[in-house]
N, C-alpha and C positions, 0 to 999 in steps of 0.2 A: 505494501499501500504506500500510496505517495501522498502526503498533504502540502497543499500551497499554501501559502499566506502572501496575498497582497497589500500594497500600501503605496503610495506616492500622487492617489488622486486628489483632486480639487479642483476648483477655481483659479481660471490663466485669461488675461485678455489675449484675445485674434493677437498670433504674430510673436506670442511670448511660449515658452519653454516648460516642459514638465517630465520630471523623470518617475515613471513608474517601476515598482521594485517587486518580485514573485523569490519568496522563499521557500526550497522545497525540504523537506526533509522525510524521512522513510525510509528513502531508496538512495544511493548515491546520484549525484547530478549528472557527474558524467554518463550515466548509460542510458541518459533520456534524451528525448527529443523536445525541446520546449517552445510552444508556441502562445503569442497574442492575438486575441479575438476579440472584437468587441461588436455591443448591440443598442441599438437607440431604440427609442420608445416607437414602437409600430412598424419597427422595420426587422428586417432577418438578421441571425449573426453573423459578422464575417468576419474573415483571416485580416490579420494586419502586419504579422510578420512571426519568421518561426527562426529558428539554429538546431544544426545537429553539433550538439557539443562536441562529440568526439572528432569530427570532420573540421569542425571549425567553419561550415556552411552555413550563409544565412540567406533568406528568402522574403522577400517583400508582396504586400498587396501593390499595385502600380498607385493606388490612390494616396499610399504614404511613402514610397520611394523617393530618396534625396532629402527627406524629412526628418525621418525616423528611422533611430538604431537600435538594434537589438544586440546584446552584449552578454557575456555573464560571467560571474567570481566562482570560479570552481570551490576556491577554499571555503566559500560564505555558501556554496549550495543556492546561490542566488543567481536569476535574471532580470536584467534590467530593460527597458523601453525607453530610450532617450525618446520624449517627442518634441521636436524644434517646429518652429514656425506654425506653429496649432492656426487651424482654423475652426470656425464656426459648425461646419461639417463634422468635425472630430467630436462634437460631444456625443458623448455616450458611456455604456459602463463597461469597463475594461477588464477581460477574464486573461487570469494566466492559465495555459491550460500544459498538459504534459500525456506522454505517450511513448511507447517503447516500438523501436523501428525506425524508418526513413520520414524525413520530414514532411509535414503533409498542410495542404490547406484548406484540408475538408474537418469539418468539426468532429464527425461524427467519427474519426479516426483516434481522436484522443482519450484517454482514457480517465485522466484524473484532472478535476478543474478547482480553482479558488472562488473564492465565496465575488469577489466581482469589486471594482473600485470604481465610482464616478467620476470621471472626467466631463467637466463642463465650459467652455469656451465663448466667453462672449464675446460681442462684436463691439 
């Protein structure tokens, strides 16, 4: 079992930055693929970014590419999502997720989920 604890959400002005953290426990972080998803009210859950830790490979949705960066600190078993140049369209609940195996942009392939953290971007 893997437990994920998210933090870092909040209110930020458009153009600002925010860093989300996801602390994993219960299993070595290096064995997992980690992903970030988000869901706005009335919208479907969508993929944001993922990292294959052992291969140091990262993947991004087109909507955030160049603005968001996913990274990890294996010593802390923590994954980060650095969000820059935030837009009101980025407003959503952001979820950290984990799975064993290759990275994926499909939420259904992830086995473990955090509680979500609210990100609100004001215009």
